[in-house]
DSSP file (Angstrom, degrees, kcal/mol; ACC not computed):
  #  RESIDUE AA STRUCTURE BP1 BP2  ACC     N-H-->O    O-->H-N    N-H-->O    O-->H-N    TCO  KAPPA ALPHA  PHI   PSI    X-CA   Y-CA   Z-CA
    1    1 A M              0   0    0      0, 0.0     2,-0.1     0, 0.0     0, 0.0   0.000 360.0 360.0 360.0 137.1    0.7    0.5   22.2
    2    2 A A        -     0   0    0      1,-0.1     2,-0.2     0, 0.0    20,-0.0  -0.334 360.0-103.1 -72.4 151.9    3.4    0.1   19.5
    3    3 A R        -     0   0    0     34,-0.1    34,-0.3    19,-0.1     2,-0.3  -0.492  42.0-170.2 -72.6 144.2    5.2    3.2   18.1
    4    4 A T        -     0   0    0     -2,-0.2     2,-0.3    32,-0.1    18,-0.2  -0.927  14.1-149.7-133.0 160.0    4.1    4.4   14.7
    5    5 A S  E     -A   21   0A   0     16,-2.6    16,-2.3    -2,-0.3     2,-0.3  -0.934  29.1-109.2-122.8 150.7    5.3    6.9   12.2
    6    6 A R  E     -Ab  20  75A   0     68,-1.9    70,-3.2    -2,-0.3     2,-0.4  -0.636  39.3-166.9 -75.9 134.9    3.2    9.0    9.8
    7    7 A I  E     -Ab  19  76A   0     12,-3.1    12,-2.1    -2,-0.3     2,-0.4  -0.976  13.0-175.5-127.9 142.3    3.7    7.8    6.2
    8    8 A E  E     -Ab  18  77A   0     68,-2.1    70,-2.9    -2,-0.4     2,-0.6  -0.999  11.0-160.4-132.9 133.3    2.7    9.3    2.9
    9    9 A I  E     -Ab  17  78A   0      8,-2.7     7,-2.5    -2,-0.4     8,-1.4  -0.966  24.1-175.9-110.8 115.6    3.1    7.7   -0.5
   10   10 A V  E     -Ab  15  79A   0     68,-3.2    70,-2.7    -2,-0.6     5,-0.2  -0.939  14.8-175.1-123.4 131.7    3.0   10.5   -3.1
   11   11 A T        -     0   0    0      3,-2.9    70,-0.2    -2,-0.4    71,-0.1  -0.645  48.6 -96.1-108.2 172.6    3.0   10.5   -6.9
   12   12 A P  S    S+     0   0    0      0, 0.0     3,-0.1     0, 0.0    69,-0.1   0.776 124.8  43.5 -59.9 -23.6    3.1   13.5   -9.2
   13   13 A D  S    S-     0   0    0      1,-0.2     2,-0.3    68,-0.2    68,-0.0   0.803 123.2 -25.8 -91.8 -32.5   -0.7   13.3   -9.5
   14   14 A R        -     0   0    0     -3,-0.0    -3,-2.9     3,-0.0     2,-0.7  -0.982  66.3 -79.1-168.7 170.5   -1.9   12.6   -5.9
   15   15 A V  E     -A   10   0A   0     -2,-0.3    -5,-0.2    -5,-0.2     3,-0.1  -0.846  38.5-172.0 -86.5 114.8   -1.3   11.3   -2.4
   16   16 A V  E     +     0   0A   0     -7,-2.5     2,-0.3    -2,-0.7    -6,-0.2   0.856  67.3   2.6 -78.6 -37.5   -1.8    7.5   -2.9
   17   17 A Y  E     +A    9   0A   0     -8,-1.4    -8,-2.7    -3,-0.1     2,-0.3  -0.992  57.0 176.9-152.7 141.8   -1.7    6.7    0.8
   18   18 A A  E     +A    8   0A   0     -2,-0.3     2,-0.3   -10,-0.2   -10,-0.2  -0.971  35.0  95.9-144.2 132.0   -1.5    8.5    4.1
   19   19 A G  E     -A    7   0A   0    -12,-2.1   -12,-3.1    -2,-0.3     2,-0.3  -0.958  67.5 -57.3 178.6-163.2   -1.6    6.9    7.5
   20   20 A E  E     -A    6   0A   0     -2,-0.3     2,-0.3   -14,-0.2   -14,-0.2  -0.818  44.0-173.9-106.5 146.3    0.3    5.5   10.4
   21   21 A V  E     -A    5   0A   0    -16,-2.3   -16,-2.6    -2,-0.3    34,-0.2  -1.000  25.8-164.6-142.7 140.6    2.8    2.6   10.1
   22   22 A E  S    S+     0   0    0     32,-2.4    15,-2.1    -2,-0.3     2,-0.3   0.829  84.0   3.7 -86.5 -40.0    4.9    0.6   12.6
   23   23 A S  E     -CD  36  54A   0     31,-2.0    31,-2.3    13,-0.2     2,-0.3  -0.985  60.5-165.8-147.7 157.3    7.2   -0.8    9.9
   24   24 A L  E     -CD  35  53A   0     11,-2.1    11,-2.9    -2,-0.3     2,-0.4  -0.996   4.3-161.8-143.1 140.4    7.9   -0.5    6.2
   25   25 A R  E     +CD  34  52A   0     27,-1.9    27,-2.8    -2,-0.3     2,-0.3  -0.997  20.5 167.5-124.7 129.3   10.0   -2.5    3.8
   26   26 A V  E     -C   33   0A   0      7,-2.3     7,-2.6    -2,-0.4     2,-0.9  -0.873  40.7-109.8-133.8 166.1   11.0   -1.0    0.4
   27   27 A T  E     -C   32   0A   0     23,-0.4    20,-2.7    20,-0.3     5,-0.2  -0.867  41.8-171.6 -99.7 102.6   13.4   -1.8   -2.4
   28   28 A A  E >   -CE  31  46A   0      3,-2.3     3,-1.3    -2,-0.9    18,-0.3  -0.344  40.8 -95.3 -86.5 172.3   16.2    0.7   -2.2
   29   29 A Y  T 3  S+     0   0    0     16,-2.2    17,-0.1     1,-0.3     3,-0.1   0.857 126.5  40.3 -56.6 -38.0   18.9    1.2   -4.7
   30   30 A D  T 3  S-     0   0    0      1,-0.3     2,-0.3    15,-0.2    -1,-0.3   0.382 129.3 -73.2 -95.6   4.0   21.3   -1.0   -2.8
   31   31 A G  E <  S-C   28   0A   0     -3,-1.3    -3,-2.3     2,-0.0    -1,-0.3  -0.852  80.2 -16.9 135.6-172.0   18.7   -3.7   -1.8
   32   32 A E  E     -C   27   0A   0     -2,-0.3     2,-0.4    -5,-0.2    -5,-0.2  -0.388  57.4-165.1 -70.3 145.0   15.8   -4.1    0.6
   33   33 A L  E     -C   26   0A   0     -7,-2.6    -7,-2.3    -2,-0.1     2,-0.4  -0.998   7.1-153.9-135.1 132.6   15.5   -1.7    3.4
   34   34 A G  E     -C   25   0A   0     -2,-0.4     2,-0.4    -9,-0.2    -9,-0.2  -0.868   7.8-167.5-107.2 141.5   13.4   -1.9    6.6
   35   35 A V  E     -C   24   0A   0    -11,-2.9   -11,-2.1    -2,-0.4     2,-0.3  -0.993   1.9-166.6-130.0 124.9   12.2    1.1    8.5
   36   36 A L  E >   -C   23   0A   0     -2,-0.4     3,-1.5   -13,-0.2   -13,-0.2  -0.734  41.8 -81.2-103.3 158.0   10.7    1.0   12.0
   37   37 A A  T 3  S+     0   0    0    -15,-2.1   -34,-0.1   -34,-0.3    -1,-0.1  -0.308 120.3  28.8 -54.4 138.1    8.8    3.8   13.7
   38   38 A G  T 3  S+     0   0    0      1,-0.2    -1,-0.3   -34,-0.0    35,-0.1   0.592  86.1 165.5  83.8  11.8   11.3    6.2   15.2
   39   39 A H    <   -     0   0    0     -3,-1.5    35,-0.3     1,-0.1    -1,-0.2  -0.229  44.3 -98.2 -59.5 148.2   14.0    5.5   12.6
   40   40 A A        -     0   0    0      1,-0.1    -1,-0.1    32,-0.1    31,-0.1  -0.296  53.9 -82.1 -62.4 152.1   16.9    7.9   12.3
   41   41 A P        +     0   0    0      0, 0.0     2,-0.3     0, 0.0    31,-0.2  -0.279  65.6 153.6 -57.5 140.6   16.7   10.5    9.6
   42   42 A M  E     - F   0  71A   0     29,-2.1    29,-2.9    -3,-0.1     2,-0.3  -0.983  33.0-150.3-162.0 163.7   17.7    9.2    6.1
   43   43 A L  E     + F   0  70A   0     -2,-0.3     2,-0.3    27,-0.2    27,-0.2  -0.994  24.7 166.9-139.8 134.1   17.2    9.7    2.4
   44   44 A C  E     - F   0  69A   0     25,-2.3    25,-2.5    -2,-0.3     2,-0.4  -0.981  35.4-111.9-148.1 161.2   17.5    7.0   -0.2
   45   45 A V  E     - F   0  68A   0     -2,-0.3   -16,-2.2    23,-0.2     2,-0.4  -0.758  32.9-144.8 -90.7 136.2   16.8    6.2   -3.8
   46   46 A L  E     -EF  28  67A   0     21,-2.9    21,-1.5    -2,-0.4   -18,-0.3  -0.819   5.7-153.8-104.3 142.8   14.1    3.6   -4.5
   47   47 A R        -     0   0    0    -20,-2.7    19,-0.4    -2,-0.4   -20,-0.3  -0.633  46.5 -73.2 -98.6 165.6   14.0    1.0   -7.3
   48   48 A P  S    S+     0   0    0      0, 0.0     2,-0.3     0, 0.0    17,-0.2  -0.432  89.5  99.5 -57.2 131.8   10.9   -0.5   -8.7
   49   49 A G  E    S- G   0  64A   0     15,-2.2    15,-2.8    -2,-0.1     2,-0.3  -0.960  70.8 -46.6 175.9-163.2    9.6   -2.9   -6.1
   50   50 A A  E     - G   0  63A   0     -2,-0.3     2,-0.6    13,-0.2   -23,-0.4  -0.712  28.1-155.0 -96.8 145.6    7.2   -3.4   -3.2
   51   51 A A  E     - G   0  62A   0     11,-2.4    11,-1.9    -2,-0.3     2,-0.6  -0.972  20.9-166.7-112.9 109.9    6.5   -1.0   -0.4
   52   52 A L  E     -DG  25  61A   0    -27,-2.8   -27,-1.9    -2,-0.6     2,-0.4  -0.886   2.7-167.4-107.2 116.2    5.2   -3.3    2.4
   53   53 A L  E     -DG  24  60A   0      7,-2.9     7,-2.1    -2,-0.6     2,-0.4  -0.819   4.5-173.2-107.0 140.5    3.5   -1.5    5.3
   54   54 A R  E     +DG  23  59A   0    -31,-2.3   -32,-2.4    -2,-0.4   -31,-2.0  -0.994  13.8 164.6-136.5 130.6    2.6   -3.0    8.6
   55   55 A T  E >  S- G   0  58A   0      3,-2.4     3,-2.4    -2,-0.4     2,-0.1  -0.909  71.0 -52.2-140.9 112.5    0.6   -1.6   11.5
   56   56 A G  T 3  S-     0   0    0     -2,-0.3    -1,-0.0     1,-0.3   -34,-0.0  -0.395 121.8 -21.5  57.5-126.6   -0.6   -4.1   14.1
   57   57 A S  T 3  S+     0   0    0     -2,-0.1     2,-0.3    -3,-0.1    -1,-0.3   0.482 117.1 103.1 -91.0  -3.0   -2.4   -6.9   12.2
   58   58 A E  E <   -G   55   0A   0     -3,-2.4    -3,-2.4     2,-0.0     2,-0.4  -0.652  49.3-176.0 -85.4 135.0   -3.0   -4.6    9.2
   59   59 A R  E     -G   54   0A   0     -2,-0.3     2,-0.3    -5,-0.2    -5,-0.2  -0.971   6.7-176.7-129.0 143.7   -0.8   -5.1    6.1
   60   60 A K  E     -G   53   0A   0     -7,-2.1    -7,-2.9    -2,-0.4     2,-0.4  -0.998   6.9-162.0-139.4 140.7   -0.7   -3.1    2.9
   61   61 A A  E     -G   52   0A   0     -2,-0.3    25,-2.1    -9,-0.2     2,-0.4  -0.988   8.3-175.6-125.7 131.5    1.4   -3.8   -0.2
   62   62 A F  E     -GH  51  85A   0    -11,-1.9   -11,-2.4    -2,-0.4     2,-0.7  -0.970  23.4-136.3-124.5 139.5    2.0   -1.2   -3.0
   63   63 A A  E     -GH  50  84A   0     21,-3.1    21,-1.5    -2,-0.4     2,-0.4  -0.868  29.9-170.7 -89.0 118.5    3.9   -1.6   -6.2
   64   64 A V  E     -GH  49  83A   0    -15,-2.8   -15,-2.2    -2,-0.7    19,-0.2  -0.900  22.4-147.2-114.4 145.1    6.1    1.5   -6.6
   65   65 A S        -     0   0    0     17,-2.0     2,-0.2    -2,-0.4    18,-0.1   0.487  58.1 -83.3 -89.3  -2.9    8.0    2.4   -9.7
   66   66 A G        +     0   0    0    -19,-0.4    15,-1.9    16,-0.3    16,-0.3  -0.394  69.2 125.8 116.7 162.0   10.9    3.9   -8.0
   67   67 A G  E     -FI  46  80A   0    -21,-1.5   -21,-2.9    13,-0.2     2,-0.3  -0.950  57.3 -43.5 154.8-132.5   11.7    7.4   -6.6
   68   68 A F  E     -FI  45  79A   0     11,-2.8    11,-2.6    -2,-0.3     2,-0.4  -0.955  32.5-154.2-137.0 152.4   12.9    8.6   -3.3
   69   69 A M  E     -FI  44  78A   0    -25,-2.5   -25,-2.3    -2,-0.3     2,-0.4  -0.998   9.4-170.8-127.1 133.8   12.2    7.9    0.4
   70   70 A E  E     -FI  43  77A   0      7,-2.6     7,-3.0    -2,-0.4     2,-0.5  -0.989   3.6-169.5-122.0 131.2   12.8   10.5    3.2
   71   71 A V  E     +FI  42  76A   0    -29,-2.9   -29,-2.1    -2,-0.4     2,-0.3  -0.985  28.9 140.2-117.4 121.0   12.6    9.6    6.9
   72   72 A S  E >   - I   0  75A   0      3,-2.6     3,-1.5    -2,-0.5   -32,-0.1  -0.937  58.7  -1.3-163.6 135.2   12.6   12.6    9.1
   73   73 A G  T 3  S-     0   0    0     -2,-0.3     3,-0.1     1,-0.3   -33,-0.1   0.830 126.9 -50.5  56.1  39.2   11.0   13.8   12.3
   74   74 A G  T 3  S+     0   0    0    -35,-0.3   -68,-1.9     1,-0.2     2,-0.4   0.633 117.7 107.7  76.1  12.9    8.7   10.8   12.8
   75   75 A K  E <   -bI   6  72A   0     -3,-1.5    -3,-2.6   -70,-0.2     2,-0.5  -0.964  53.1-156.7-126.9 142.7    7.5   11.0    9.2
   76   76 A I  E     -bI   7  71A   0    -70,-3.2   -68,-2.1    -2,-0.4     2,-0.5  -0.976  12.0-170.7-117.0 127.4    8.2    8.7    6.2
   77   77 A L  E     -bI   8  70A   0     -7,-3.0    -7,-2.6    -2,-0.5     2,-0.6  -0.974   7.6-167.6-123.3 121.0    7.7   10.2    2.8
   78   78 A L  E     -bI   9  69A   0    -70,-2.9   -68,-3.2    -2,-0.5     2,-0.7  -0.940   3.2-169.5-105.5 115.2    7.8    8.1   -0.4
   79   79 A L  E     +bI  10  68A   0    -11,-2.6   -11,-2.8    -2,-0.6     2,-0.3  -0.914  24.5 164.3-103.5 107.7    8.0   10.3   -3.5
   80   80 A V  E     - I   0  67A   0    -70,-2.7   -13,-0.2    -2,-0.7     3,-0.1  -0.859  50.0-126.3-129.3 156.8    7.4    7.9   -6.4
   81   81 A D  S    S-     0   0    0    -15,-1.9     2,-0.3    -2,-0.3   -68,-0.2   0.902  95.4  -6.6 -67.3 -41.3    6.6    8.0  -10.1
   82   82 A S        -     0   0    0    -16,-0.3   -17,-2.0   -71,-0.1   -16,-0.3  -0.990  62.1-179.0-152.6 154.8    3.7    5.6   -9.6
   83   83 A A  E     +H   64   0A   0     -2,-0.3     2,-0.3   -19,-0.2   -19,-0.2  -0.969   5.8 169.9-154.9 139.0    2.2    3.5   -6.9
   84   84 A E  E     -H   63   0A   0    -21,-1.5   -21,-3.1    -2,-0.3     5,-0.1  -0.995  36.4-103.4-149.9 150.2   -0.8    1.1   -6.7
   85   85 A T  E >>  -H   62   0A   0     -2,-0.3     3,-0.7   -23,-0.2     4,-0.5  -0.359  31.3-119.5 -70.6 152.8   -2.1   -1.4   -4.2
   86   86 A S  G >4 S+     0   0    0    -25,-2.1     3,-0.9     1,-0.2    -1,-0.1   0.858 113.3  55.8 -61.0 -35.2   -1.6   -5.0   -5.0
   87   87 A E  G 34 S+     0   0    0    -26,-0.3    -1,-0.2     1,-0.2    48,-0.1   0.774 103.1  55.2 -69.8 -25.1   -5.3   -5.6   -5.1
   88   88 A S  G <4 S+     0   0    0     -3,-0.7     2,-0.4     2,-0.1    -1,-0.2   0.551  82.1 106.4 -87.0  -6.1   -5.9   -3.0   -7.7
   89   89 A I    <<  -     0   0    0     -3,-0.9     2,-0.8    -4,-0.5     3,-0.1  -0.612  67.3-139.0 -78.5 126.1   -3.4   -4.4  -10.2
   90   90 A D     >  -     0   0    0     -2,-0.4     4,-2.4     1,-0.2     5,-0.2  -0.760  10.7-155.5 -82.5 111.3   -5.1   -6.1  -13.2
   91   91 A R  H  > S+     0   0    0     -2,-0.8     4,-2.7     1,-0.2     5,-0.2   0.882  90.5  52.9 -59.3 -40.9   -3.0   -9.3  -13.7
   92   92 A K  H  > S+     0   0    0      1,-0.2     4,-2.2     2,-0.2    -1,-0.2   0.933 111.7  45.2 -62.5 -45.1   -3.9   -9.7  -17.4
   93   93 A R  H  > S+     0   0    0      1,-0.2     4,-2.3     2,-0.2    -1,-0.2   0.880 112.4  52.6 -64.8 -37.2   -2.8   -6.1  -18.1
   94   94 A A  H  X S+     0   0    0     -4,-2.4     4,-2.0     2,-0.2    34,-0.2   0.908 109.1  49.1 -65.0 -41.8    0.4   -6.6  -16.1
   95   95 A E  H  X S+     0   0    0     -4,-2.7     4,-2.2     1,-0.2    -2,-0.2   0.907 111.2  50.0 -62.8 -41.7    1.2   -9.7  -18.1
   96   96 A E  H  X S+     0   0    0     -4,-2.2     4,-2.7     1,-0.2    -2,-0.2   0.888 108.8  52.4 -63.3 -39.3    0.6   -7.8  -21.3
   97   97 A A  H  X S+     0   0    0     -4,-2.3     4,-2.4     2,-0.2    -1,-0.2   0.886 108.4  50.5 -65.1 -38.7    2.8   -5.0  -20.1
   98   98 A V  H  X S+     0   0    0     -4,-2.0     4,-2.4    26,-0.2    -2,-0.2   0.925 111.4  48.8 -63.5 -44.1    5.6   -7.5  -19.4
   99   99 A S  H  X S+     0   0    0     -4,-2.2     4,-2.3     2,-0.2    -2,-0.2   0.927 112.2  47.8 -61.3 -45.7    5.3   -8.9  -22.9
  100  100 A R  H  X S+     0   0    0     -4,-2.7     4,-2.2     1,-0.2    -1,-0.2   0.908 111.9  50.1 -62.3 -41.6    5.3   -5.5  -24.5
  101  101 A A  H  X S+     0   0    0     -4,-2.4     4,-1.8     1,-0.2    20,-0.2   0.891 110.0  50.2 -65.6 -39.3    8.4   -4.5  -22.5
  102  102 A R  H  X S+     0   0    0     -4,-2.4     4,-1.6     2,-0.2    -1,-0.2   0.902 109.2  52.0 -65.0 -39.9   10.2   -7.7  -23.5
  103  103 A E  H  X S+     0   0    0     -4,-2.3     4,-0.8     1,-0.2     3,-0.2   0.920 107.8  51.9 -60.7 -43.3    9.4   -7.1  -27.2
  104  104 A R  H >< S+     0   0    0     -4,-2.2     3,-0.7     1,-0.2    -1,-0.2   0.875 105.4  55.6 -61.7 -36.8   10.8   -3.6  -26.9
  105  105 A L  H >< S+     0   0    0     -4,-1.8     3,-1.1     1,-0.2    -1,-0.2   0.869 105.2  52.3 -63.6 -35.0   14.0   -5.0  -25.4
  106  106 A H  H 3< S+     0   0    0     -4,-1.6    -1,-0.2     1,-0.2    -2,-0.2   0.666 107.1  54.0 -74.3 -15.5   14.4   -7.2  -28.5
  107  107 A Q  T XX>S+     0   0    0     -4,-0.8     3,-2.2    -3,-0.7     4,-0.7   0.283  76.2 139.6-100.3   9.6   14.0   -4.2  -30.7
  108  108 A V  B <45 +j  112   0B   0     -3,-1.1     5,-0.1     1,-0.3    -3,-0.1  -0.270  66.1  30.3 -56.5 135.9   16.8   -2.2  -29.1
  109  109 A G  T 345S+     0   0    0      3,-1.5    -1,-0.3     1,-0.0     4,-0.1  -0.017 106.5  74.7 103.3 -29.0   18.9   -0.4  -31.7
  110  110 A K  T <45S-     0   0    0     -3,-2.2    -2,-0.1     2,-0.0    -3,-0.0   0.968 131.4 -39.9 -76.9 -74.4   16.1    0.1  -34.1
  111  111 A D  T  <5S+     0   0    0     -4,-0.7     2,-0.4     2,-0.0    -3,-0.1   0.115 112.9 103.4-136.4  20.1   14.1    2.8  -32.5
  112  112 A T  B   < -j  108   0B   0     -5,-0.6    -3,-1.5    -8,-0.1     2,-0.5  -0.894  63.1-136.6-115.7 135.4   14.3    1.7  -28.8
  113  113 A D     >  -     0   0    0     -2,-0.4     4,-2.4     1,-0.1     5,-0.2  -0.778  15.4-143.8 -85.9 123.9   16.4    3.2  -26.1
  114  114 A L  H  > S+     0   0    0     -2,-0.5     4,-2.6     1,-0.2     5,-0.2   0.908  97.5  49.9 -57.4 -47.4   17.9    0.3  -24.0
  115  115 A E  H  > S+     0   0    0      1,-0.2     4,-2.2     2,-0.2    -1,-0.2   0.919 112.4  46.9 -62.0 -44.1   17.7    2.1  -20.7
  116  116 A R  H  > S+     0   0    0      1,-0.2     4,-2.4     2,-0.2    -1,-0.2   0.904 112.6  50.5 -63.2 -41.2   14.1    3.0  -21.2
  117  117 A A  H  X S+     0   0    0     -4,-2.4     4,-2.1     2,-0.2    -2,-0.2   0.906 110.8  48.5 -64.9 -41.9   13.2   -0.5  -22.3
  118  118 A E  H  X S+     0   0    0     -4,-2.6     4,-2.3     2,-0.2    -1,-0.2   0.904 112.3  48.6 -65.5 -40.9   14.9   -2.1  -19.2
  119  119 A K  H  X S+     0   0    0     -4,-2.2     4,-2.4    -5,-0.2    -2,-0.2   0.897 110.1  51.6 -65.6 -40.4   13.1    0.3  -16.9
  120  120 A A  H  X S+     0   0    0     -4,-2.4     4,-2.4     1,-0.2    -2,-0.2   0.903 110.7  48.5 -62.9 -40.9    9.8   -0.4  -18.5
  121  121 A L  H  X S+     0   0    0     -4,-2.1     4,-2.8   -20,-0.2     5,-0.3   0.912 110.4  51.0 -65.5 -42.3   10.4   -4.1  -18.1
  122  122 A A  H  X S+     0   0    0     -4,-2.3     4,-2.0     2,-0.2    -2,-0.2   0.915 112.7  46.2 -62.0 -43.0   11.4   -3.7  -14.4
  123  123 A R  H  X S+     0   0    0     -4,-2.4     4,-2.0     2,-0.2    -2,-0.2   0.932 115.2  45.7 -65.2 -45.7    8.2   -1.7  -13.7
  124  124 A A  H  X S+     0   0    0     -4,-2.4     4,-2.1     1,-0.2   -26,-0.2   0.916 113.9  48.0 -64.8 -44.0    5.9   -4.1  -15.5
  125  125 A F  H  X S+     0   0    0     -4,-2.8     4,-2.7     1,-0.2    -1,-0.2   0.877 109.2  54.5 -65.9 -37.6    7.5   -7.2  -13.9
  126  126 A N  H  X S+     0   0    0     -4,-2.0     4,-2.5    -5,-0.3     5,-0.2   0.927 108.6  48.3 -60.3 -46.6    7.3   -5.6  -10.4
  127  127 A R  H  X S+     0   0    0     -4,-2.0     4,-2.4     1,-0.2    -2,-0.2   0.921 112.8  48.3 -60.5 -44.7    3.5   -5.0  -10.9
  128  128 A L  H  X S+     0   0    0     -4,-2.1     4,-2.3   -34,-0.2    -2,-0.2   0.926 111.8  48.9 -64.0 -45.5    3.0   -8.6  -12.0
  129  129 A Q  H  X S+     0   0    0     -4,-2.7     4,-2.4     1,-0.2     5,-0.2   0.921 112.8  47.5 -60.1 -44.6    5.0  -10.1   -9.1
  130  130 A L  H  X>S+     0   0    0     -4,-2.5     4,-3.0     1,-0.2     5,-0.5   0.905 111.1  50.9 -65.8 -40.9    3.1   -8.0   -6.6
  131  131 A A  H  X5S+     0   0    0     -4,-2.4     4,-1.5    -5,-0.2    -1,-0.2   0.907 113.4  45.9 -62.3 -41.1   -0.3   -8.9   -8.0
  132  132 A E  H  <5S+     0   0    0     -4,-2.3    -2,-0.2    -5,-0.2    -1,-0.2   0.881 120.0  38.8 -69.6 -37.9    0.6  -12.6   -8.0
  133  133 A K  H  <5S+     0   0    0     -4,-2.4    -2,-0.2    -5,-0.2    -3,-0.2   0.890 137.8   9.2 -82.1 -40.3    2.0  -12.5   -4.4
  134  134 A Y  H ><5S+     0   0    0     -4,-3.0     3,-2.2    -5,-0.2    -3,-0.2   0.373  92.0 106.4-123.8   2.7   -0.4  -10.1   -2.7
  135  135 A G  T 3<<S+     0   0    0     -4,-1.5    -3,-0.1    -5,-0.5    -4,-0.1   0.710  75.4  61.8 -61.8 -21.9   -3.3   -9.5   -5.1
  136  136 A D  T 3  S-     0   0    0      2,-0.2    -1,-0.3    -5,-0.2     3,-0.1   0.439 115.8-111.4 -84.9   2.4   -5.7  -11.7   -3.2
  137  137 A G  S <  S+     0   0    0     -3,-2.2     2,-0.6     1,-0.3    -2,-0.1   0.472  81.2 122.3  84.1   0.9   -5.4   -9.4   -0.2
  138  138 A R        -     0   0    0     -5,-0.1     2,-0.4     2,-0.0    -1,-0.3  -0.871  42.8-168.1-100.0 125.2   -3.6  -12.0    1.9
  139  139 A Y        -     0   0    0     -2,-0.6    -5,-0.1    -3,-0.1   -80,-0.0  -0.888  20.7-173.2-116.4 142.7   -0.2  -10.9    3.2
  140  140 A D              0   0    0     -2,-0.4    -1,-0.1     1,-0.1    -6,-0.0   0.013 360.0 360.0-120.8  26.6    2.5  -12.9    4.8
  141  141 A F              0   0    0    -88,-0.1    -1,-0.1     0, 0.0   -89,-0.0   0.419 360.0 360.0-110.5 360.0    5.0  -10.2    5.8
């Protein structure tokens, strides 16, 4: 039997996912990061991206908006602003969010904060990419 670690994906509102995982891939501040069960303790900053979980033949993909990851004592904790499964993302709403975020970027200087507009676009684009790649429930990772 393969080694597993306990994982929790937590937002300010709720625990989005809790279970066992053999491996995890996330988008860290410096790039993609892979974590296997039994990984050494670590703490890192997450960017908007995918959290890809694998246990045996089971795969799960989550769009996370950024936050922190802690690996310690056989447990992985993702503390994120938001997280949702790829299957639950409404593609039409995600496309609309990307359009709205791009519009806000073009209005920078009027009443829009550049940093907030860029972050909103990154979150919206991440959701759309994940929905397109994994929204049908078929995973290739």
